[in-house]
N, C-alpha and C positions, 0 to 999 in steps of 0.2 A: 385409542387411549391418548388423553391430553399429555403434552410434554410437561415434565416436572423439573426440568433443568435445561440449561443452555450452555453449549460449548462454543466459544468464539475461537475459531481456528485461524491463526495468522502465521506470518513468515517468521517472526522473531528477530532478535538482534542481540549482539554480545553485551553482556553485563558483567560486572566484576565477579570473579570466582570461577571455579571449574564447572563446566557443563556436564561432565561425565561421559562425553561422547567417546573419548579415546581411553582405553584401559591403560595405555602407557603414557598418559599425559604427565609431563614433569611438574605441572602446576606452578610454573614460574610466573612471576608478575608480568603482565603484558602479553600472555600467550592467548588470551581470549579471542582477539580479532583474527589471528591467524587460524585458530581452530575453527572459528565460525565460517570464515571464507572458504577454507579447505573443505569443510563439510558440505558446502554448496557446490563447489566446483569439482570435488572429488580429491582424495588424498593422492594426487597424481604428480609425480616429480616433473612431468612434461608441462604442467600448467603452473609451475612455481612463479614464472614471470608474471602471469596474470594475478595469481594469488597475492604476490608482493605488492602489485599495483593497487589492488583493491584494499588491502590492509593499510596501505599508506593513506587512502582516503579516510578510513575510519580513524586513523591516528591524527590526521590533520584537522578534522572537524569535531571529534568527540573524545580525543585522548585514548582511542582504541575501543571505545564503547559506543552504543547506539541508544537513542531515546525511544526506540520503537516500542519496547515492552512496556515501559512506564506509561506512554501515551495510550497504548491499547488497553492497559489495565484501567485507565481513566474512562475510556469508552465503555468498558464492561460495567464499571460501577455506575455510570450514568444510565446505561440501559437497564440495569437491575432496578435502580431507583424509579425509572419511568414505568417499568412494568408493574412495580409495587403500587405506584400511584394510580395505575389503571385497575387495580384489584387483581393483578396476576403476579403475585409474589413468588418468583422462582429464582434459584441461584443462577448467576451468570459467571462463568469461569473461563479463563483464557488457557489455551494450549497452543504451543508453537511448533513449527516444523523444524526449525534450525537452532533452537536454543531452549533452555529451561524457562518456565515449565513446559516440558514436552507435551504433545497431545495426550499421551498416556497419563501424564501427571494430572492433566485437566480432568480426564475421565475418573481417575482415582479420587480427586477432590469432590467431584459430583457424587460418586458412589458413597463417600463418607458422609455426605449431606442427605443421604437417603434417596437419591434420584435413581430411577429405574428406566424411564423412557425419556430420552433427552432430545432436544433440537440441536442441529448443527448449523452454525452461522459462519459461512466462509467470509473472511475479511478481505475480499477482493471484489471490486466492482464489476469487472468485465470477465468474460468467459473464454478460456482456451484450454487446451490439454495440458499446458505447462503452468496453468494457474488454477482455475476452478476445478477441473477434473483431477488434477494432481492432489488438491486438498481433500477431495472426496475419497480418493484412494488411500491417502495417508490416514484419514480418520478411520476407515474400515480396518486398516492394518493395526491401528492402535487398539481398537476394540478386540480384535483377534488376539493380539499379544497379551492383553489383560486377562483373557480367558474367562472361565466361569464366573458369573456374578458381575461382569462388566455391564454398565448401563447400555441399553439398546439405543441405537440411533433411530428414533421413531419418526423423525421428520427432518428433512433438509430444507432450510429456509430458502425460498426461491431467489433467483438473482434480482437485485434491486438497483441495477445501474440506471434505470429510468424512473425510479421512485421520485415523486415530486419533492419530498422532503430532502432527499439527497441532492437533487438539482438546485433546490432553494439554498441549501447550505453552501454549495460551491459558488453560486452567484453572490451570496452574502459576503464571502471571503474576498471576492474581486471588488465588490463595492467598498469594502472596508479600506482597501489599500489605494483606491482611486477617489476616495471621498475628497471633495474640494477641487477636483479636476474640472475644468470647463468641458462642456459638451464637445467643443472643437478639439481639445487635446485628446480626449478619449477616442473620438472618431478617427483621429490621425494615428493613433497608437496601433502597434501590432499586438493583438491579444492572442496568446497562444495557450492551448490546453495540452498538457503532456501526459503520456502514459509510458510504462516500461516497454521497451522494445522486446519483441519475441522473434524467434526465427521465422523467416518468411514462409518456409514450407508448412510450419504450424499455423501461421496466420491465414494461409490460403484455405485451411480446412476448419476454421473456427469463426464464430461471430465476433471475435475480439475487436477487430478494427471497426466493423460496422457499429457495434455497441458504443465504442469510444467516440466515434464520430457523431452518433446520435446524442450522447451525453453532452458533448461540446456544443452541438447545435442548439439543444434545448436550453443550456445555460446562456448561450449568446443571445437567444431570443428573450430570456428573462432580463438581460442587461440592455436590451435594445441595440445590440451591436449590428452594424451593417455588414461586417465581415469579421472573420476570426480564422485562426489556423489550428490544426492538430499536428503535433509533433511527437517524437518518441525520444527516449533517453535511456542511458545505462546499458547500451549494447556492449558486449565484450570486445575489447580491442584486438583479441587474438583469434576471433572466429573466422573460419574458412567459408562460412555460408552467410548470405545476406540476412540482415535483420530488418525489422520494420523501419520504414522511412516516411517522411524525412526526419533526420536527426535534428534535435533542437539547435545544434551548432550550425547546421546547414541553413536553418531558418534564420538565424542571426545574420549569416552572410548575405542571404537574399534580402533581408530587411535593410541592411546597410546599403546594398546596391540601389534600393529604391528610395533612399534618403530618409528612412524612418528614424524618428528621434526618441520614441518611447517603446519599450518592449515590456508588456505585462504578461507574466507567466503564472499559470495555476496548474498544479499537478493533479488533474482530475482522476487520473488512474491510480493514485495513491490516496491513503486515508489519513496518514500522519506525516509530519515533517521529520522523517528519519534520515539516515546517513545518505542514501542515494539521492534524496531531494536536497539535502543540505550541501552535498559536495557537487553533484552533477549540475545542479541549477545555481545554487548560491555561490559556488566557486567557479566552475568551468564556464557556465553560461554567462555569469556576471562579468568574468574576465574578458570573454569574447565581446560582450557589449561595450565594455570600457575601451577596448582596442578600436572599436568603430565609432566611438563617440555617441553611443546609444545609452539612454538612461534605462537602467534595469529595475523593474519593480516586480516582486513576487508576492502573490496572494498565498496565504496559508492553505494547507490541506483542511479537510472538514473537521478533523479532530473530534471533539465531543460537542460540536455545535448542536443546539437544541433541535433544529429542524432535521438534522441527520439522525440524531438519536430517536426522534419521533418516527422517522421513516423506518428504522430498524424495528422499533417497538410494534409498529403497524404490521410489519411482515411477520414478526414472531406471533402476535396475537392471531393473525389469520392462520398460521400453522397449527 
């Protein structure tokens, strides 16, 4: 059966107003970031130090909120328009794991638009049990929670981490921020592609690192780079187990030791410039570069770049 609707399932980010997660929420102004972060890390008093740390990140770069949802809505709208242009007019709706609209809300919206057999598009480029597999499980749970009459997930859009359009979009973002650079300056720069760190035990049993490294290599080839680095970011500061390495701040230290003058960073493991990108890169990494006299330049995530949207549309049409 052809799919008649599409659910974009993403992480989500805090926006103004109560998300409804806590029955006892006081609904006081500014409670959103704390509720969001605690929902990810668990409502566990033992982790309040880490919760407070991450909440401070959200407050410092977004006033306690995140642009994630708005930017993902824009991707959904662009994809729906592209599918319609191709003669495949189906609703494209967002649902999130950690904020409203929840995945269940997305399913309800599709049901209200008459959809019965939907496609599931996971908004994560690379696969691991704490990303891709986790989203699939969450979607299945949302269908089950909705009960009778819920749209069936008739197709899961396959992973698209190596889709040419996705790679072209990443490369285009790097070209945009280095436009006007001499070939010599770009060749001397440290060009780094980052992804979210995951626990090393998880990494060892998944294709996550291999896929990220392949994405980076393919983009570097498009840019004609003789060398590039892959680094990871956003690992929790209170973890007792190792996470993916090298961390981006370690890469900055190593670059400084080699006398590098330019650091170009593109977060290829992320799709939009949300808080983890804006803080972990544009604050922490930028400050580390400044301490070492390195010029910091960050290329945007793919957002709704036409090449990226075309890649997603191609994948949906095939499904």
